[in-house]
C-alpha positions as MATLAB code, in Angstrom:
seq = 'MISAYFNGKFVEPNESVVPIDERGHQFGDGVYEVIRIYDSKPFMMDEHLDRLY';
ca = [
      13.943   19.110  -17.375;
      11.086   17.085  -15.895;
      11.514   13.379  -15.331;
       9.873   10.585  -13.403;
      11.351    7.554  -11.635;
       9.472    4.362  -12.450;
      10.363    0.705  -12.060;
      14.024    1.399  -11.301;
      14.811    3.948  -14.005;
      14.223    7.566  -14.953;
      11.661    8.042  -17.730;
       9.697   10.862  -19.274;
       6.557   11.588  -17.210;
       4.255   10.665  -20.095;
       5.934    7.224  -20.277;
       5.443    6.229  -16.645;
       2.594    3.843  -16.039;
       1.167    2.393  -12.835;
      -0.644   -0.878  -13.520;
      -4.385   -0.431  -13.073;
      -4.573   -3.528  -10.854;
      -1.919   -2.250   -8.426;
      -3.607   -1.986   -5.013;
      -2.011    1.326   -3.977;
      -3.251    2.872   -7.218;
      -6.780    1.548   -6.746;
      -7.253    2.361   -3.064;
      -4.544    4.923   -2.284;
      -3.431    2.998    0.785;
       0.048    2.272    2.019;
      -0.686    0.266    5.150;
      -3.528   -2.189    5.251;
      -4.417   -4.299    8.260;
      -7.583   -6.190    9.182;
      -8.370   -7.022   12.784;
     -11.008   -9.634   13.451;
     -13.423   -9.034   16.287;
     -14.882  -11.938   18.274;
     -17.366  -11.324   21.101;
     -16.625   -7.569   20.904;
     -12.882   -8.172   21.482;
     -10.064   -7.686   18.945;
      -8.423  -10.995   18.050;
      -4.600  -11.071   18.416;
      -4.388   -7.296   18.833;
      -0.785   -7.345   20.126;
       0.396   -9.245   17.046;
      -1.404   -6.798   14.746;
       0.211   -3.823   16.482;
       3.643   -5.463   16.283;
       3.221   -5.809   12.505;
       2.143   -2.192   12.234;
       5.204   -0.938   14.091;
];
């Protein structure tokens, strides 16, 4: 028996759907962070790393 878990319930694999506008589906990313650079220096780097951890 093959099944898939989608949106909080088990469904048949051919019934599961990921919305086309879902970011993870479009870009395949799980963690996304942008660090601004001013005068060749990362802006608020410690805060960005804290969020990452």
